[in-house]
N, C-alpha and C positions, 0 to 999 in steps of 0.2 A: 629510557622510554619503556613504557609498559608493553608487554608482549600480548597484544590484543588477539593476534591470530590464533594463539593457543589457549585462549581463555576458555574455561570449562563451560561457562554460561554467560551470555550477554544480558545485562540488566540496564535499566534506565540510568543507573549510576555509571555504568561502563560507557554509555553514549556521551555523557557529560564529560568524562575523562578524555574520550577520543577527541572531542572538540577542543578541549584545553591543550591537548598535545598535538593538535593539527593532524590527526589521523582521520582520513575520510571514511565515512560510514556507507556501507553497501546495503541496499534494501531492494527486495523484489516481492512481487505478489505470489501467492500460492493459494490453491483452493481445495486441494485433495492430499491424501496421505502420500501417494507415490511421488508426486513432484516435490512436495514439501521435504520428503526424506532426501531426495537428490540435492535440492537447493541447500538444505542444512549441512549435508555432508561436504558440499563444496566450500563451505566456510562463510556463507552469507551472515551478515550481522543482524539484520532485521527482516522478518517475513511479515508482510502485510496481507491479511485476509481481507481483501478489498471488496467494496460493494460493486466493483467492476466485474465481479462474478455474474452480476445481472446481465452484462454484455457478453463476456467471453464464454461463460458456462451455460447460460440460459437463453442467449440470443435476443435479449431485449435491446431496444434502441437506446435506452437511457439506463441509469443506475436506480431510478426511482422504484421500479416494481418489486425489487427483492425485499423479503420480509426478515424480521428479526429471527424467526425460527430457522429460516434458510441460512442466515449468516452464522447462527450457532452450529448448524450442521456442518457447514464448510470449515468453520474454525476448529471444531472438535476433531475433524478428520486431519487437519493440518497439525494440530498439537501432538497427535499420536505419532507423527513422523519426525518430530523435532527433538533434538537433545541439546543444542547449543544456542540457536538463534532466539532473539526476543520476538514473540508473536504478538502482533498488534491487530485488532479487529475493528473494522468500520462499524460505527453505529449507523444503521440504515435510515433512509428518509422516513420521517414520521415517528421515529422512536425517541427523539430528544428535543426537537424544535418546539419552543413555546410552552414547555411543561417540564420543569426541572425535576419534579417527582417521577414522572414517567422516564425521563432521561436516566435518573439514578437506577430505577428498576430495570431498565434495559441493559445498563452497564453491568449491574450485578448478575443478571441472568447470563450474560456473555461470559463473565469471569467464572461463575459457579458451574455452568453447564458445559463449557468448552475447555476450561483449564488454561485459557489464554492469559497473557501477561499484562495487557493494556488495551485501551480502546482509543479510537480516533473519531473525531467529529469535525464537521465543516463550520466555518463562520468565526466571527470575531465578537464584537461587543453585543451583537444580537443574541448570542448563546451564553451570555455571562452567567446567568443563574444555573444553567445546566452544567457548565464547566466547573463552577465552584462547588456545586452540590456533589458531583461525582468525585472530584478530588478530595473533598472533605471526608468522604467515606473510605478513603484509602485506595481508590482505583486510579492508576496512572492514566493520564490523558495526553494524547498527541493531538495538536491542532492541525488545521488545514485552511490555508488562505490562498488568495489569487483566484484562479479558475476553480470554482467549487461545483463539480458536476451535478450535485443534487439541486442546484439552483439554476439549471440550464434553461428552464422556461422563463425565469426572470431575466437572465442575460440575453436569451434568444440566439446565442451563437457561442462557439467554442474558441473565439479569437483570443489573442493575448490580452490579459487583464492589466490594469494599473499603468497604462501608458500615459494617462493624463495625470497632472499633478494632484488634483483633488483625490482621485482614487488611490494614488500612490501614498499620499499622506495618511489616508484612512488605513491602508494596509500596514504602514509602519506603526500606527497607533494600536491597531488590532493585535499585531505581533507582540508589542510590549504588554498589552492587556493580558494576552494569553500566558505570557511568561509570569506576570504578576499573579495570575489566577492559579498558577501551579502546574501548567502544562510542562512536560519534560522535553518536548520537541515539537516542531511545527513543519508540516509539509508546505512548500511554496510551489504552486503549480502554474506554469505558463505565464510568467511575468518577466519583464526585462532583466537581463543578467546583472546590470549595474545596480538596480534597485534591490535585487535579491542579495547581492554582495553587501550592500549597505545595511540591510536588515540583519544579516548573519553576523556582521562585525559589531553591531550595536547591542546584541543580546548575548546572554550567557548560555542559553539552551541551544541545542543543535537545530539547524535548519536543513531539511532534506528537500532537494530540488527535483522537479520533473518539468523539463522545459524552462528552467530558471538559471541556466548557466553553470559555470564551474566554480564560482566564488562562494558557494554554500558549503555546508559541512558534510554533505553526502548526496547520494542520488538514489532515486527509485524509478523502476519501470514495471509495467505489467508484463509478466513472464510470457504470456501468449504473444505479445508484440515483439519482444526482444528475441524470442526463439523462432519467429516467423511462422507460427501456427496460424495467426491472424495476418493475412497478407494484404488486406484492403486498407488498413489503418497506416497512414504514411505521413505523420507530422515531422517537422524539421528536427525535433529533439530526439527522435527515435533512432537508435542504432540496432540493426538486426545482426545478431551474432550467429544465427543459423537460418536456414530456409526450410523449416520442418514441414510446412504445408506441402511443398513439392516432393520432399523426400518421403513423407508418409504416404502421399498419394501414389508415388511410384512403387513403394513397397507393397501396398494393397493391390495395385494392378498386377504386379508380379505374382502375388499369392493367388489371385483370381485365375491367372493364366496357368499356373502350376496345378491348381485343383482341377480345372477343366480338361487339361491334357494328361491327367493322372500322373504327373511328375511328382506330386506331393500327395500322400506320403510315399517315400521310396522304401526299399527293403530295410534300411537301417532305422527308419522312423516308425516302425510298427512292431508289435509283439508277436 
């Protein structure tokens, strides 16, 4: 079996090999140099510079407000902290839908100005022209099906998608379409675990799940959620590995107390 843990650089080809050898793919979001460096050093396979930066970094209610320029800023910050992981960047809302030429220009800007390795976009057959045009230019594309946050106003809710047969069949068809169009991987978000497993087993490219069960080829979480920096978001699929909101708050409170009581700085902490 290939030693993926010690791989010098993760590529789209590496991910395909991992699926073939039944090695799970680990993926987390990052939006800045410092956290990206930690995540990369820990051995993550893929770093997603997600448009979720709109929520966790800028405080917006949805992912829609973030701009292409802002995504490039976050992506370039992340790339400077990474030596091993594959860096994938979300194409933000309005930068690819309905206009394949604009989609290609957006993807090229991300690749040239940030140094990232791939882009991700949401949707299936409705983004056919954009996917094919970007892939034909040599830019790797990751798809995204199921719950697609950029379409939240169309859905009207963040509930589990593809629970009905018609939508499930469309998801299967869209996944096959994305593979045939040249996507190297697909994120499946908030869909039934059985359906996600069926899609993963039927396709050659890796399926990365978020709220899609364990039968897929890998998992992705938003780093602010899994570290407990954002403590209000509590979906069933989220496992918190730390409670940083409370720990950081306590550390700041202790600092404030030490400053006000002149305990900080002490004799050893000054020149």
